[in-house]
Every structure is written in structure tokens, then in C-alpha cells.
N, C-alpha and C positions, 0 to 999 in steps of 0.2 A: 453664862448669866442669862436669866429668864425673865420676860417680861410678859405679863397676860392682861388680857382684856376681856371682862365679863360683860354680856349684855343679854337682853331677852328679846325673842322677836316672836309674832305670831304667825302660824301657818296659814295657808289657804283654807285648811278645814277648822281654823278657830282655835287650834292647841297653842299653848304657849310654852316656848322651849327656852332653855338658858343655854347661852352659847358663850364657850370660853375660847379665846385665841391666844395661842401661845406665841412669842417671837422671841427667839434665840439669838442672843449677842455674844460675840466672839472678842477675842483679844488678837487672834492671829490672821488679821486681815491687814495686808499690807500696803504701802504707798505707792509701789510700783518705781521708785527711785533709788539709783545705785548710792545716792548720798545718804539714805537712811540705813544705818548699820544693822537695824533689827529686821530689814526687808530680806526677804527670800529670794536669792538670785534668779530663780526661775521665774519670778513675777517683774523683773526688771522691763520697764517700757519707757520710761521717761529718761531723757538725756541729762547725763550730769552736767554737761556744759551749756545747757540752755541758759538764756539771759533771766528767765523768770518761767514761773510754772503758773499756768492760767486755770483756773477752776471757772467751769462753766455754769451758766444759769439757764433755766429752762427757757424763757423769754428768747434769749440768743440762739439756742439750739433750733427753737421752732421758727424764728423769722430772719435767721443771718447765716443760712446754711452756705449761700454762694461764698460769703466772707470765711466762714470756717474752712471751706474747701480750697481756700488759695495756699499754695506751697509755702508762704512764709508764717503761716498760724499753725504752730506745733507746740508739742509738750503740753497737752491740754489733759486735766483731770476732769472726767465726766462723772459726777455723783451718781450712783445707781436711781437715786429718786429722780433725776433729770431724764436718765433713759427711760424709766416707767412712765413718766409723765408724757414724753414726747409719744412713746407707744401708744398711749391710749388716745392721743388728741390727733395724730397725723401720720399715717402709715408710710407715707412717701417720705416725708423728713426722717421717720425713724429708720428706714432702710439706708438712707444716705448718711446718718449718724453711726449705724452700725458699720458702714463700709469704712468710715474714718477710724473706728475703734480696732477694725481688723489691719489697717495699714501700718506697715513697720516704719514707713518713712514718716508718717504724720505725727506717730506718737501719741495717740489718745487713749489714755488709760482710765478704765472704768473701774471707780473705787466704791466697793461696796460699803456705803455709810449708813445704810440702813439695818446693817448687820454688826456694826463695830460698836463696842460697849461705850468708846468715848464720843462717837459721833451721832448715834442714835437719839433723837428728841421725842419726847411723848407730846401730844397735842394738849395743849392748855384748856381750861374750860373757857367757853366762847371764843376760842381761836378757829378762824377759818382753816380748811383744809389747805388752801393756797398760801396762807400766811404761815402755816406750821412747815410746809414744803420749803418756803424761802428761809425760815429760820434755820431748817435742815442744811441746806445749801450753804448758808455762811458758817455755821457750826463746822462744816467738812472744811472750808476756807482756813477758820482759825486752827483746826487741828493740824492743817499742813504747816501753817506758819510756826506753830510750836514744835512741830515734829523736825522740821528742816530750817532751823532759825538762820543758816547761812543763805539761803536762797530766797529770793523775793516771790510772793506768792500775791497774785492778781486775781480778784474775782471779777469776771467779766458778766455785766448784767446792765440792760437797758431799762431796768426799773429804777427810777429815782430814789423811790422810797427804800428799796433794797440797797442800793448804793451808800445811802445815808446812814443806815443801821449798821452796815458792815464797817464804814469808816469809823463810827462811834465805837464800835467793838474792837478797833485796831488793825483791821484788814484793809489792804489798800483794795478798791474798788473802782471800776471804770467802765463807761459805756464803750460799744464798739466804734462809733464815731472818735471818741477821744482817744481810744486806742490806735486808731488807725492814724490820726495825726502825730502820736506818739512814735510810730514807725516811720521815720523821716526816710529810712533805708529802702522802703516799698512804697513810693507815692500812689501805685495804683491801687493800694489796699482800701483808700478812702473811697473809691468808686464803687466797691463792692458792697458797701453799707448799705443796707435796706432803708429806704426812706419811710419807716414806719412812723406812727404817732410820737412814740418815744423819741425816736431821733429828731424829729420836727421841733418836739418841745425843747430838747437840748440845744438846738440850732438857736431857738430864740432866747435861750438863757445866754448862751455864748455871744450873741449878736447885741444884748443889751436888754434892759428891762422894759423898753417900751412897748412890747408887745409886737405882734404881726400887724401888717397894714390891713385895713378894712378892705373887705373886697365884696363886690355885689355877687350874690348867689345867681349861678348860671344854671343850676338845676334844682328841681325839687328834692326835698328829703325822702329817702325810702321809708315806706312804712315799717314799723316793728314787725318782727316775725309773727307774734302772736297776733296782731292786726290782720296780717296777710292770711295767716291759716284760717281764722275766722272768716274772713272775707271770701276766700276759696270754699269753704264749707256751706256759706250762705249765697254763693252763685254772683256774688258782685266782682269777684276777680276771678281770673283764669290762669291756669298755671300751664307752663310749657317751656321748651328748649329753644332759644333764639337762634335763628339763622339769619346771617346778614348777606345781602346781596353781594355777588362778586362784582356787579358792573355800577352798583352805587352803595357806597359805604355808609349811606344815611337812611337806608332802607332794610327793613329786617321782616321777619315773619316767625310767628310761633303756631304750631298745631297743638290742638288739645281736644280732649274728648268732649269737653262741654260746649263746644261751638263746631258746627259741622264744617265750616269753612276755616283756612287759615286766617288769622288775624293779622293784619297789616300794621306794621309800626313805622310810621314815615316822619323822619326828620330828627334831628339831634335831641330835641326835647322830649319826643316821644321814646326815643332808646333810653334817655336819662342814666347814663352812664353804664348801662347793660353791654355786654360784649358777646361776640359769637361764640354759642356754646353755653351760656349762663343760663340756668333755670330760674325763670322769672314769673313774677305775677303781674298781671295785665288787666288793666281797667278798659272796658270798651266805651268809645266816645258816644255821643248820641248819634242815632242813626243819620241825620243830616249832615254831620261831618265825615262819615264815611266816605273813602275814595278807592281808587284802584291802583295798582303800582304804576309808577311813572312810566310814560311810553316814551320819555326822552332818553336819547342813548348820549351819555356824558362824552363829549370830545376829550382828546386828550388835552388840549389847551385848556379846557374848563377844569378837569382834574388838576391840571397842574398849577392852575390860579387859585383853587381852593386849597392845595397842599402848601402853596407859598403863603398863603394868608393864614394857614393854622396857626394858631396862637392866641395868647391873652395879649389884648392891647391896654396897657394901664392908662386910664385918663384921669386927669385931677376932677375931683367931685367938688361939689359946692362947699362941703364941709372941711375941705382940704385934705382929704384921705384919698388913697388912691383906691380906685375902683376896677373892676374888670368889665370891658364891654365887650360882649360875646360877638364874635365874627361868623356870621352865618354864611354858609355855602351858597344860599340863594343870592346873595350880593352878587356872585361871580357868574352864576349862570342860572337861569329861572326853571331849567328842567330838573333840578336836585329836589327829590321828594322832602318836603319838611319847609321847603322855602316856598317856592310857588308850584312846586312839582306835584304829580299826582293826578290821576284821571279822575274826575269827579262826576263823569257822567253815569246815569243810573245803570247802564248796561254793564259798565266796568267796577261798579262799586263793590267792596267787599268788607267785612267787619273790620274796623280800624280802631286801634287802642293806644295805650302809653303804658310805660313801666311804672309801676307803683312800687315795686320791692324786688329784691335780689334774694331768691331763696338757696340758690347755691352757686358759688362764683366757680368759673372754669379755669381761672388764672392758671397758665401753666408753669408748673415747678421748673420744667427745663428750658422755659423763657421764650422770647419773640426774636427772630432775626430781622435786622435793619441795618441802617446806616443814619449817620447825624445828618440833620436838614442843612443843606448848605446855607452860609449867610445871606441875608437877604440883599446885600449890596454886592453888584456884579463884581467879580475879581477879588473880594475881600476873603479873608481866610480866618479861622477861629485862631485866637490869640493864646499866649501861654497863660499858665495859671488855673485857679478853678473856675469853671464856667457851668452855667445852667444852660442845657441844650436839648433842642428835640431829635428825638429818634424817629425816622420815618420807618415802619414796617414794610417788609418787603410784600406781604399780603395787605391789600386794601381795605379787607373788611375789618381790619384791627385800627385802633386809634393811634395817632401820634403818643410817644411816651417821653415825658419830662425826666431827664437825669442829671445829676451834678457829678462833674469829672474834671479831673485835671489832666486829662489826657485829650482833649478835643483836637488840638492840632494834628497829634499822631493819629487820630482815629478818622479824620475827616474822608480818608479814600478807603476806608475799611468795612467790612461786612462784621457786625458785632451781634452778641446777644445780650438782652436786657431782660430783666425780670421787673413785673408790676407789683408794686407793694400798696398803693392806696389810690383812691379816686375821691377827691371831695367835691361838694357841691358848688364850690367857688372857683373849679378849675375845668376848663374846656377838655382836659386830657388827663390820663393818670399819671401819677408819680411811681418812678422805677428807680432802679440802679443797674449800673454796668455789670456784666457778668463775665464775658470773655471777648476775645478778637477771634474770628474764623480766619480772615485773610484779606486779599485785596478784593476790591469790588471788581466783576467781571471774570476774574480768573476762573477757569473751568472747575478745578476742584474745590475752590471756595465755594462756589455756587452750588455745587454738588452737595457739599456738608450742609449748605443752608437748606436745601429742599429735605435731606435726610432729616435734619433736627426740626424742620416745620413739621414733618408727617412722622415724628417720633419714631425713627427706625434705629434699632439697636446696633451699632457698628463695632462695639467693643469686641476685642478677640477672646476666644473662648479661653476659659481658665484651665489650668492645668489639671483639675479635678474633672473637667469635662473630657478632655484630651485622654485622660487615663482610663476612659470608658471605650475608648476606641481600640479594636484589635490591631496589633503591630501590622504594617506593610512589609514585605508583600503578603496579602491574604490568599489562601487557597482552601477550597473545599476539604472539610476534615473528613476522617472515618466516622465520627460520630453522625455528622449531617447526612451523610451519603448512607448510613445505615439505619437512619431513622425511619421507622415502619410507618408513621404518620406522614411522610414526606415523600410524594410521588416521583419518581425519576422520569422526567419528560424531555431529557436531552435529545431523543430520536425525533422530536417532532420538529417540522419546519418552523422554527420561530423567527421573527424578525421585529426590529423595532424601526417607527417611522417618526423622526421629530423635526423641528426647524435645525438650520445650519448651525454647527458649532456646539451643539447639545452635547454635555458632558454628564450631565445629572439625568440618565435616562430612567424615568419610574416605571414604563410599561412597556410590553412587546406582545405581539399577537400571532395566532396561528390558524389555519382551518385545514380540514382534511376530509377525504370522501370516507364514509364507513359502509362496511359490507350493507347492502340492502339499500343504498342510495341516499341515506341522509347524510349530513355533514356534523363534523365536530369543530365547533368554534370555540377559540381560546383567547382570554385575556389574561396575561401574567404580570403581576404587580411585584415591584421590588420588595423583599421582606424585610423591611426596616426594623418592624419589632423584635426581629430574631437577634438584632444587636443594641435595640434601644429598650432596655428593660425599666419597667415602672419604677419611679420614685429613686433613681440615680440622678446624678449631678447632670448628666447629659440630657436625661428626660425632663428635668426641671427647666434646664435652659432652653429647650427645644420649646416646650410649653408656653414659656414666657415670649418666646420670639415668634411663635406660632405659624410663620411662614417664611419661605425665601422670598426675598424682593428683587426683583429684575429691574434693573437701570438699563441705558443704552448700551454703556460701556463698562458695566460690571454687574457683579451678582453678590448679594449678601445673604449668605447661606444660614438655614435654619440648624443645620447639622455640620460638624466638622468636614472639611473637604475629602478626606480620606475614605469617609462614608459615601457622600454624596457623588464623588466622580470616580471612585474605584470598588470598594466593598459591596456596596447595595446598587450601583449603577449596572443596568443589564446591557454592557458591552458585549458586543459580537466576539465569538470565538473562545469565550471563557465561562466556566461554570458558575453560575450564580444561582442564590436561592430567591424564591420567588412564593407569592401568594397566589394561585390561579383560579380562575372562575371558568368553567367550562359548560358549554352547553351542547345538547345534541338538537340539530334543528333540521326542519325539512327543505328541500331545495327552494321552497318559497319563503323562508326564514320564520317559519311556525316554530315556536319553542317547544320542544318535546319534554325535556329535563334540564335540571341544573344542579351542578354540583360544585363545592369549593375544596380546594385542598392546598395544603403547603407543598412546595414542589422545588425540583433542580430543573433548570433549564440551561440550554446553552444556545444563545441567539446565533442564527447564522448570517444575518447581516444587521447593520446599524445605518438604516437609510435617511436621507432627508427627504421631506415632502416632494420637492422635485424629482429626485432620483426615483422614488416610488412611483411617482406619476409616469416617469418616462418607461419605466418597465411595464406599467399596466398599457401605455398606449403602443409600445412596439410588441405587435402580435407575433414577431419573429422569435422572440424570447420564451422559451419552452421550460426553463429550469423550474424547480419547486417553488423557489420564492416568487418569482414572477407570476407564475400560474395561481398561487395562492392568493396573491395580491389582487389578481382580477376577480378571483371568485369572492374575497371578501369584500371588494369594492361593489360588487353585484349584491350581496347581501345588505351591505350597509344602505344602498338606495332603496331596497325593499323597506328596511326599518324605518328609514327617514320618511318615505312616503306614509306608512303606517301612522307614525307620530303625527304627521301633519293632518291626516284625517282624524285623529283624536283632538286637534286643535293646538297642536306645538307650533310656535312662532319661529319664523324664521327672520331674524333681525340683523341689523348691519350695524357696524362702527367704524369709524374713520381710522384703522390701525395703521400705522406709520412704520416704515422699515429704513434704516440707515445704512449706509455703507460707510465702515469706518477705517480711518487709516490706522494700519497695524503699528506705526511707530508712534505716532502724536496722538492716537486714538481721538482724533477730531473727525467730525463727520465730513466725508467726501461727497455724498449725495444722499438725497430724502426722496421718499416717494411712498405711495399707498402700498401696503403688504397685499400681495397677490395670493388669493386663495384658491387652492386645486380641488379636485375630487378627493385626493388622498386627506387634505385635512378634514373633510366632512366625513371620510371613512373611519378615520381614528376617533373622531368625535362620536360616531355612533356606537363604536365598539366601547368606548369610555362611559356612554350613556348607559347602554345596556348593563354593564358591570355594575355601575353605580346604584341603577334602580333594582338590580337583582339582589345585591347586598343589603340595600334598604330593607326589603321584602323580609331576608333570612334574619337581619339583626332584631328587627321590631317583632317578628314572630316569637324569637327566644326570650326577648327582654323588652316586653312593651312599655314599661316605666323608664328605662333608661338608655335608650338607644339615642346616638346621636345621628340628627337628620338635618336636611337642608330645604327650606320651604322658601316660595317665591310668593309673597301675598299679592292678592288680586288689587291692581290699582284702584283708587277711586275714580268715579266718572269724571270729576273735574280736571284729573291728571292728563286726560286725552284732549281737553278743549284745544290746545295749540295745534295738535295734530289734525283734530276735525276741522277747525277754521282753514288751516293750510290747505287741507285736501279738498274742501269745497270750494275755496278761491280757485283751485285749479280745474274744478269741474267734477270731482270726485266725491262719492258719499262713503264715509267710513263708518262701519258698525262695529262699535267697540263694546258691545253688551256682554261679550264672552271671548274667550281667547280664540275660540273656533270661528266666530264671525269676523273678528279683526283678522285672523290669517287669511281668510277668504277674501276680505276687503284690500288687504295689501298684496295678494296675489293677483287681484283685479286693477290695481292702479298702476297702469302701464300706458306709455305713450309709444306707439310706434315710431315717431320722429323724434324720440329722446330716450336713447337706451338708458342713460343714467339718472333718469326721472324716479324709476322705482326704488332704486337703492337709496335716494334721497329720502324718500318717504319712509324707507325702512329706518334709516338713521333717526328720523323725527320720532317715530313710533318708540324706538330703543329709549330715547330720552324721556318717554313718559311713563317708563316702568318704575316700579318699586324696587329697593335693594333686596336680593335673594339673602337669606341669614340661615345662620346654624341655630339649632334648638334642640333641647333635651325633650324625648317624646313624652315623658311624664308631666310636662308644664303645660300642654295644650290639649285641646280635644282633637279627635282624628280628622274631622273636617278642614281643620286649621293645617294640617300637615301639607296640603296641595301646593305644587310647585306650578304656578301660572303658565310661566314661559313655556316649559316643557310638556305642559297639560299631563302632568304625572302625578298620580295620588301620593307616590312616595318616592323620596330621592334623598341620596347621602353623597359624600366624596369618599371613595375608596382607592382611586387609581393614581394618586399622586403623593405616597407618603414621605418621599425624600424632601418635599418640598412643603408638605402643609401638615400641621400637627393634627387637624381634624382627622385627616385619613390615618394617622397613627391611632388615634382614638378608637375608629372605626374598626381597624385591624383587630385591636384587643377585644372589641365586644365580639366580633366575628369568631376568633379564635374561641371564645367562651362558649358562644353558641354552638361550635363544632366539638366542644368537649377537649378541645387542645389544651386549654389553660383556664384557671379560673378567672372571673371576672374580676378586675382590680378594685379593691374597696374603695378607691376614689369615686368610682362609678356609681356607687350607691349612697354617697354624700352627696346630698342634693345642693347645699349651699355652695360646695366646691365644684360641683357639676356647673352650677349657675355661673360662678367665677370664670370657669374655663370656657363657658360658650360666649361670655361677654368679650372676654380677651380674644378669642377666635374671631369674632365679627369685628371688632376694632382693628386689629392688627391686619385682617384681609382687606378692609377698607383703606387703611393707612397705605399699605403695601401698593395698592391700585394707584392711588394718589400719588405716591413718590415716583412710581413708573411713569405716569403721565406728565409730571413735573420735569422729569428726566427728558422725555420727548419734547417738551417745550424749550428747555434749556438748549438742547442740541440742535432744535430747529433755530433758534436765535444765533448759535455759533455758526450755523451753516449760512445763514444770510448776513451774516456781520460783513459789512464792507461789499455787499452786492445790493443791486436793485434789479429784481427779475419782475417779468410781465407774464401773468398767466390768467387762463380762464377762471371763473368762479360762477358760483351758484348762490342765489338769495335763499337763505334758510330762515330769515326772520326779518319782520319790515317793523321799524319802529318810525316815532313822529318825525324825527329828523335824521334817521339814518338806517343803516340794514346790516344784519350780520350775514356774513357771507362764508361759504366753504370752497376751498380751493381742492379740487379732487387729485390734482397732480402731486401736491405735496401734503395732502391730508390735513391740512390746517385750516382753522376758522378764527375769524375775528371781526371786529366792526369798520364798516367804512360810514364816511358822513356826507351828508348830501351837499355841503359845500364844495367838497373833491368832486362830486358828480357836476356841480354847476360849473366847475371850470373845466371839466372834460367835455361837457356838451352831450347830445344824445347819443353819440357814438360809444359812449361809456356803457351802455346798457343794451340789451336784445329785448324789445319788447314793441309793442304796437302803439306806445304813447305818442302824444304829439311831440314835435321838435320844439327843442329847448328855446326860451326866450331869455335874452339876456338881461340881467338885472341892471339897474342904474348905477353908475359907479359909486361904490361904497355902500351901496344899500344892502341890508340883511334880507335874504329871500326868506318868503315865507311858504310853509309846506301845509298839504291838507292831507291828515292820517285818516284812514278807514280800516279800522281793526277788523271788520266783518269781513271785507273784500281783500284784507291784507295788501293794501296798497298806500303808497304814499307820493303825492304829486304836488308839483309847483302850484301855487294858488294861482299864479297869472297864466296858467295853461302850458307850463313848460313839461319838463323830462317827468315820467311816471315811473314807478318801480313796483313791480309785483312779486310775490313770494314765487320762487323757482325760477326766477328769470336768470339767464345767462349775463354775465359781465365780465369785462377785464379789469384786471387789478394790478397795481405795481405792489410789490412786497418787498420792503426794507426794514432795516432795524434803527428805532430811535431812542435816545437817552432821554428820559422825563425828569422832572423835578423828583426829589428824594431818592436819586440815584437808582432809577428803575430803568431797566431796558426793556422795550415792549415791540413785538411785531407790528409794524405800521402798513396798513392796507388802506389804498387809495384807488378810487375808479379813474380808469384812463380810456383811452380810445381803443377799440378792439382791433384796429388797424395795426397797432403795435406788436400784437401777439406774432410769435415766431410761425413760420408756416408749419401747416400740419398739426397745430395745437388748438385750434377751435374746436369748441364742443357743439357746433351746430349754427 
């Protein structure tokens, strides 16, 4: 049967064309049920024993995915029109719905309603496309009812109008909330219902006809998108992505091209329901209302008080209705920006604004981790039955979320995941729904799952299709690889690898040897992952999605299956392995004479740790090939490093932490700063040399589609914290270029304080912008520059086992050498842009997850202990300090009330002696941002940037079931012998 539609359209050149679209309808489209005698058994999907078949509406698919993914929701008919609408409106939800249709357990059957002669409906004159699609879905439900008269058919829709019309047509229809109530066998199903507008409306219907209680508006309405767009074009509004402070949840910033400085958003009202990551439109306040970020460092007690008061307090209004009284955090402590906080001195002022519209929400489909806010009455507990409760997110930068649950008593000591559904103007916080339970609060595995979910790390096992791409074990070099004329046999070379202890995924190996005539051959050999990872395979697609291996303290989440990462590709010692080699001929003073790249076969002589390699270099009695070559390579590396420094490369520092882990419990036994050796820098120099050389080669061959890595030059304002801190210590930092900055950092040395220079370099690191991947065809050549390395070109080539960016670069280099064609995807600019965006996001997420794992294991290590250690002041605030503890590599806030209790012995400085406050008095402090000092107004203790102080370190539990590392100033006399820093 053929349906056709004829219409005319006008082309860009003005021609009138007649267009005929034909739509073929068939009779041989099946129901997917074994109860249908005419159904082909090959299409069976629905269970004959199901209590009912559910026909899905588009609004449910778009907004109730957590509900649909529950194990109790099975035997669902997905009309093809629903699948197409979801595909067009939300790709993320579409992928989740496709996964449900692919699941044998869930039994979601796609019914081709648009191609069946009995279910296809034509759009009526004057009928909107949405109304036509709703009618098509109702027709599909009617067809199932007629086709399977003995099986109850339920249309699941949150559209009240669609429900009414379905019932009038004789089809049973129900909302998700009503269906959840019907399923008394699965009480937790109600928790998963998204609290959208349709659900709220139904709850009002169920609760009676009186309508909702009147509520006072807490926030301003957001401007319509059309008004926002016009305002941005006219310059009235400014667009940017909101970033909320880690230290102050009511203070945020946006950066935008239309305003030179970041715009400060200070207070709950100014944020106006915007959340971290939202793209917002901001209106600047009059200049006399501009202020600086709050200089107040919120104490844990203040944050706890604000958390405890978080909520909507219903008070009786004069008209007898219930109103909402906003609880402002400023009532609990004046330092919170938006209450009385924020620095309004002219020197500290910056553009300040308020959110007038949300251009794009960043609400996470994966949800937010948190726990139920404990009852306000001490010792009380959540009761049975349905309750409206607040969920306290683990990340302070996110607001509390109101959910309705029947499981409050069960969930009180659990970490859970919630999704956000709406945030109305009359509510201090968004409304959401329960998604799932992760486990007990404080359990190491639960908290690890929290940090993985918070940072969007994919921990799902590899699919059978991915494993099918991996060669079987044991793998050995084949005759074809050995005889390949394009692959050089380098097994005779004295190759070795140098890695951290316990490394199994060995990406790189090195060699150096003397040539006739006195020059040297230097080689970097990288695992030939692309020999096994072919483009457009299931494994390649999965690796591209994951983009990077994620390293936690106690585990590794691989980008590729373990047989590849730990065996087949890993450059282990004593076995033949395939490599991609970069080889240079250099003079004895490391001048590069020639560069070549080749696929190769190597056999590593040794797989050494950094400490083992350092011991070989230091022990002059060792004269074997590997030891001698390591010394020669270390000598060349130092020359290369010095040469980079002369060009302006920066030598920065970061507080890297190393844990000693119990082999049985995997709990930390000890924690300390990671020790860097010459061998670390030796390997780094070899990798930098290879990456720079490959960047030149790929860009030369493919100037429009090479994957490179750039480090944008920081804006001058980003250096201001470093400049102020250094000036307060008596040093002038010139940050006008990377070269002058490098020279200034080299000169910032105190003979009596060996750790001072490292502190300055750590501060400099925090002024840097993030290095990012990019496609060479998208930017001008000057923008390729890597600021930190002072390199005109840079890329990542040396870690293809753990970074997909390196896989892409290997493929481009192969094409440049004529070893393989350039993959077609590399010429598809939109696809390349998507790949680059994903690489940058996944790289950042992996870094954040790694840091969160370090923080978690630090908390585990200090749990049940109180330790005294020396610390250094890295930042001075109006009522406290940020300090860094070198012994443990940790940083955190301390507050001056602690220092007052400790007295002047708590800090090493030239300040006058402390003067005790009157009993019960609140000490007042004078904060000098320019001099980076804070001191007692009555002439007591003073604190200055870079001071040395003693702190106690312990773990405290805070409101909202958060555990934090608590640092408190103490008397330095309590330090263990030999642990004072001067």
C-alpha cells in the first residue's frame, strides 16, 4: 500500500520544484508477542506471561528514563514514532532507550507503527505535528488491544490530554506516578518518577481540587530565550558558563568575550537557580554595586549551620495562605557572598552581575551523588511511608535537591544518586527524584563509586564485540609481522623501559648507542597499538568514547581490554613486541642532525622502575650496556632540558602524593609526597622530544587535519595571586612571557628556606590555563603554541595504550609515512570536532577522578588518627589561612579562632605576641590583601604568606554526611623530633 504526499518548494535560486514523497505501508509488520498467531517467531520479544504490555509515549521516554530502566518495568512496546522523536530531541536519552530495546531481559519491542497499514495515521488539516504523533501512538495502543484481546494493554503517558483521549477511545492509559502506585510489589518504583510539571499537576489532582498552596516567589523569573538572545546581541546581557566556587557555594563566575574580566555572581539571588556548568545570560549591576570575591573563609561550623538551615520554612501569611520565607545563608555567617560578604573596596572590585536567563542547562543525566539530610531534631530518624526529604550533594557547589521517597528510613545511612527535574521560582532548591543506591556512607568501595560517577568515568565491562577484536592469548610475533618490509627489526638494540613501580601497561621504551664517527643514535619506542586497534571497529569506538585510562590510587580503569594493555601491546622485557619508533641522530651535545620514524620490532632488555634506573646511573661500578646507556641518555636529557629552559620552558611543581597500600585490604598504610628523580626528568625529556618531532611531521603532511595539543597563554590577571604572594615575600615576578616567568621562578630562592622555591612553583602552576587538544585546521598557526613548554608545536604520541589522542596521532603519522591511508573520519570536520571535545572532557575528568581518589585515601589514612605536622601558608584570607602540608602533600583551610586558642607558638613569624580576648569575645582581624597578611586588631598574632606553622590533622564528619580533613593550628612544640621545617 502506498501513501504519497505532494508539495512544491522554492530553491535558493528561485526555481519552483514539485516534490512527491511516497510512504510505503505493509501488512507483514509484527507485534513481537508470542500470543499473536500471525507473528513471526523470529520477531518474538514480549513475554507471553507479562501481566500487561505497556505502550510508551514520547514524553515518558524523554523524561522518565530512570523509571523505565528499573528492572520491574518490562514488556514495553516502543512505537517507532517515539524512537524517532527521542532521537531528534535528546541524543543522550536516545542512546539509553536504544540500550533498553537491545536488552533481552527488559523486552522493549520497537513497533514500526509508521509503516503498518493499520496504524499509520495521516496528519489532518490544521493538526499540529505533535498532536498527529500523539494520535499515532494512541492508534498503536488501540491496534495492540484489538490484536491481543486477552492481554491488558496500557498506554503510559504523562500527558493528561493524551490520557483522556486514549480512555475515550477505549484504551487504558495511566501516568508513570499512577502506574508506580499500582505496582505495590515494587514500592521503590515511585521514587524513580521524575517530578516534572505533568507529575506535579497530577499530584494536585490526586490531592484534591483546592490547588497548591500559595508561595512567595524566592527567585526572579528567567527571561524568555528570545529576549535573552536579543539582549546579548544588543550588549545588555553577557553569555558564559557558570563556575561555582569550591569554597563558597553562593559565589560564582562567568568568563565571556564581551567583558575583559570575569563577572562575579555573589549570592543566591544573583545565581537565580543557575547551577555549575549552566550556560547563562548575565546582566551587569551598576558599577557602584560591584564587589570583589569574598575574602571570608567559611568555617566548617558556618557551612554546617547553613546546611542545617537549608530549606523552605512555611509561615502563615496575613491572607491565611502558606508562604515561603527565604533562609539566607548570611543569617548564619556574614562572610558568605550575597549576604554581607564580598569585598567592596575599590581595589578588589570586579564586574558583578546577576543571572537573568538560562541558555542551556547542564543538569546531568547520570545524576548527582549525595545523602539524605539528617532530621533536624538530634536523635530523630526518618519515619516510614512517603516523605519529602532533602538530599545533600557530596559536592558543595551543587544545591540541595528535594525528592519524594518511600525509602527515607532505609536510605538514611546510604550514598544515593538523584536526578534533577525542575527548579521553580518559589523553591529555594530544585526538585528531583531518586535514581539508585550506591552503598553505605564511608565505605571505601561506595565512596570510590561516588567519585567515579561524579566525574563521569565509564566503568562498564567491555562488551563481547570489543573482546572479539582482541587477539587470543598467548600472543607471539607472527611470521607476517617479522617479514613486513615496512617494519624495522630493532631487537639487537639495548632497549629498556623506565616506569613507576608496578606498571604493567608499558607504553614506551628507550635506547641510545654510539655511531661510527662519534655521533649518537637516540630512540624512543612506543607500543604499536594501532596494529591491533583498527579504525571503525567495536573496540575502536569504545576506546574513542572512553578516551583515556583512569588511574585511581587502588585501581586502574582501562581504555582498552587488559590482554592488550598488560600483555600484547605492553613493552615488557625479554619478549618481542611491535613498536612505533622515533629515532634521531644527535651530536654529543644533543644537536639533532636527522629524524626518522618507523614501525619496528623490539625486545626490551630491562623493565626498570625510576628508582632502579637511578641506582644504575649513580653506581659507576656498573658497566653493562643498559647502565651505560642510561647514563648517556641522562646526560643528553639534561642538555635538552637546559636548552628548553633557555627558550622559556617552565619548570613547575605540583603536590603529587604517593600511598603505600596494604596488599590485602588495599587500605593506605602510609602517605607522603612523591619523590622525583633525575630519571623522571630523563624519561620526560625523551617523551617531549618525540612528541614535538611527531607534531612537526604530521602537521607537515596534513596541515588541515592534524591533532595537536596547545597550552594557551594565561591572561595577566591569572598571575595576580602569584605576583601578590611573591611581592609580599620580597620577590618581583615578571610574568610578561614564559621566558621571564621562568627566570623569575629560578630567582625566587631563600637560602635559609629550601622549600620556598617549590611553594612558589606550585603557586605558579595554579595560575596556568588548561592545555587542550585541537584540530590544526580550526586555528591559526600562532595559536598552536604551547606556553608551558615554550614549543611552537606539540602533540601526544607516546602513550597510545592509555590515551586515545595518541592513537589518532599514530594513524595520522602512519598516513604521513605512506604506511596506511588517512582514516576518512579525520577529514570529517564535525566528527573530528566531536572527537577533540570528548578527548578534552575525558582527560579533565580522569584528572579530577584521580585527585578525588587521592583525597578519599587521604581521609581513610587519617581516619581515627590525629597527627601533628609542619605546614606552609599558601593563601591568606580575612579570617583564616590556606596551608600546605609538605610531608603528606595535602592542602586545606585553617581558621584564626584555632590560632587564637593555640597562641603565637602556632606560627613562625615576626608578629607580636598574642593578646587573649575577653571571655566569650569574638576576635576581630585586619586583612591586608596587598601585603598578604592577616592580624589581630588588638595587636595579637599576625600571619603572612609562606609562614611556617604547625597543624593537627584529623577527620571530622560534617552536616550532610560529609567527611572532611580538619586542619587546626597548634603549638610547634608538639611536632615530632626532626620534623620542623626551620
